[in-house]
N, C-alpha and C positions, 0 to 999 in steps of 0.2 A: 733449422738450416738443412737443406737438401745437399747431400754430398754425392757428386757425380764423377765417376772415374772414366776418362777417355781410354777405352780399351780398343785401340785402333790399329788396323792392319795385322792383327795377331792371327786372323783366320784366313789370310791369303795363302794361296797355293796349297801344298800338302800340310795338314795340321795333325798334331798328336793329341788325341782326345784327353788323355790323362793330364797333359800339361794345361789345356784349357780348364779342366776341372779344378786343378790345384790353383791356378791363377785366380779363378773366380771365388774360390773358398777364401783365399788370402785377401782379396779385395773386400770381401764381405766382412772379414775379421777386422780390417783396417777401419771400418766404419762407413763404407760407401753404401748408399741406398740404391743408386743407379749406376749403370754403365752406359756409355755411348759408343756405338759402332759407326765407322765411316762406311757409307754405301755409295759405290760408284754407279754411274749410269748403266753399266753392263753387268752389275753383280747378280741380277736376277737369273742370268744365264751362267755367269762365270763362277759364282761363289754361293749358290743357293744352299747346297747341302752343308757347307761349312758354317754359314750363318745360322742355319737350322740348329746345328750342334751347339753353337754358342748360346743361342736363345734357350734351348732346353736346359743347358747347364745353369744358366742364370736363373731360370725359373726354379730349379732345384734348390738353390741357395737363397731364394727370395730376394733377388736383385731385379729391379725393373730395368727395362732397356729402351733407350732412345736411339735415334740415328742422326748422323750428320750427312747432309747431301754433299758428297765429296766432288768438288769441281764441276758440278752440274752446269752446263752451258757456259762454263768459264767464269760464272758470276760469283760462285761461292768458294770459300777456302777449303782447307783440309790439311792432312799430314803429308800427302804426296804432291809433288809439284810437276804436273803434266797437263797437257791440254784436254779439254772436253772432247770426247769422241764425236758427239752429236754436232758440236760447233765446227769441228774440222770437216765433217762430212757435209755441212750446210753453211758454207762460208757466205752464201748469198744473204744470210740473215745476221751477219756479224757487224759489229760497230765499225764505222769508218770515220777518219778525221776529216777536217775541212779540205784536205788535199786528195781525198778519196783513198787514202791508205788504211789498211786494216789496223785497228787499235790493238796493241799488244801489251799484256802485262807479263809478269815473270812466268806464269804458267801457260801462256799462249794467247790465242785470240779470245774475244768475248762476244757472245751472241747479244744482239740488241734486245733488251728487255721490254722495249716499247712495242715490239712486233707481236702480233697474235700468234705467230708460229712459235716463237720462243716461249711465250706465256703458256701456250697450249702444251708444249713438250714438258715444261716443268710440272704443270698440273697433272698431266697424265702419268709422269714418273712418280710424283708424290702419291697418287692414288694406287699405282701399281705396288709401290714399296709397302704401304700400310696394309694392302690386301694380301701381299705375299707372306709377310711376317707379322706377328702380333706386337709390333712396336707400340710403346705407350707414350712416346713423346718425340720431339724433334729439336735439334740444336742447330740453328743456322750459324755457320762459321764465317764471319767476316763478309757479309753480303756487300758486294761492290755497288756503289752508286755512280754510274757513268755521268760525267760532267754534262752530257747533253740531255739528261733526263731530270725532270722535276722530282724532288724528294717526296712530295705529297702523293704524286701519281704512283711512284714506286711503292710507297707505303700501302697504298690501296691494293696493290697486287698481293702483298703479304696478308692483308685483311681478308681478301677473297680466299686464299689458300687456308688460312687459319680457321675461317668459318666452317669450311668443309671438314677439317680435322676435328674441331670441337663438336660438330654435329654428330660425328661418328664415335667420338670418345670425349665426353665433357670434362673428364679429369686429365686429359692429355697435358704433358709437360711441354711448354713452348718456351724456348730461350734463344738468346742471340749472343754471340761472341763478337765483339767489335775491336777495332784498333783505332784509337783516336788520332794517331799520327799519320793516317793515310788519307789523302784528299779524296780518294775514290770510294771511301766506305761510308755507308749509312750509319749515323750515330744513333744511340738509344733514343734521343729526343725526337728524331725524325721517324722512328719506327712507330707503327700504329699502337696507340695506348690501349685500344679495345682488347686486343688479344695478347698484349705483352704482359703475361700473367705474373712474371717475376720482377719485382721492383728493383732488385739489385743483384747483379751476378759478379762473382769474383772468379777469375781464371788464372790459375798458376801455370804459366807457360815456362817451364824450366828446361826446355829442349836446348841442347847445345851448351849447357853450362860447363864452365871450367871448374877446377877444384876451388879456385879463389871465389868464384861466384857462389858456389855451394856453401862456402863459409858464411856468406851473408844471407842464406836462404831463410833461416829461422827468423831473422829480423824482418825480412821482406814479408813473410807470411804473417807475422804478428801485426805489422802495419795494415795489411790488407784485411785482416780479420778484426781489427779494432772496432769497427762498426759491423756487427754480424750481418752477412748477406743473406738473401733468400736462397741463393744457389751458389755452391762452391764447386768449380770444375778443376780437375787436375789430370795429368797424363800418368798412365801406369808405365813406369820405366821408359821415359822418353828417349828419343834417339840422340846419339852423339854427346852423351853426358860423360864427363871425365871420371866422376865418382858416383855412379848410379845408385849403388847400395846406400851410401850415406845420404844422398839426396832423397831417396824414398823413405829412409828411416826418419829424417827430420820432418818430412811432410806428414808421415803417418802419425808421429808424435803430436804434431800441431793439430791435426784434425781430430784426434781422439782425446784431446785435453778437455 
């Protein structure tokens, strides 16, 4: 089982190098093999040196690093809830409903994935990210499937992107996080089997947990790990948790058992 820690938004703005170093040493001791960073469309200019620092520290403690395309063109999820910069600047390519109104989700407008302009931007940004940093994998967070688009056609786009990734790194980690309760999201069954290299992914999303929910965390983890997954993802000290220390101790104990 691969253990992947979501180390997201910890490198934003001004960072303290020794804190990054201590974090990654702790994460490695907890049993993680990988960390995943969230990369915004603008991070090559806005956070390049900070991501460089995290990558170097991860390499030092033998952690592999993947990235999550954070809110790219409004289609993908992430830890932050704000609109895509490219989508807002290029509303001509955004999805519209039958009445000609912009389709809006909680994070803002969505670019139409059927259009060559949208597909081209995602592909260009994908290549830019892999060429700027030595990422070893990608985690697609809740890819949205607009109701107007055929699931098979959407899956073929992922196939195209994944072929390029695997051509440049045959051992790349490719994973998807999905939410089955959202009608707009692509399910695992609809994603292309060719490059979906991980048969089963478990995602511990304990953001926003109350103390009472944390009481049930051990039981929840045990249920999800009853059938060992190929990949286990979790957040490092997720936001808005009432008892974060206890939450992390329970998670660490379960993953190291």
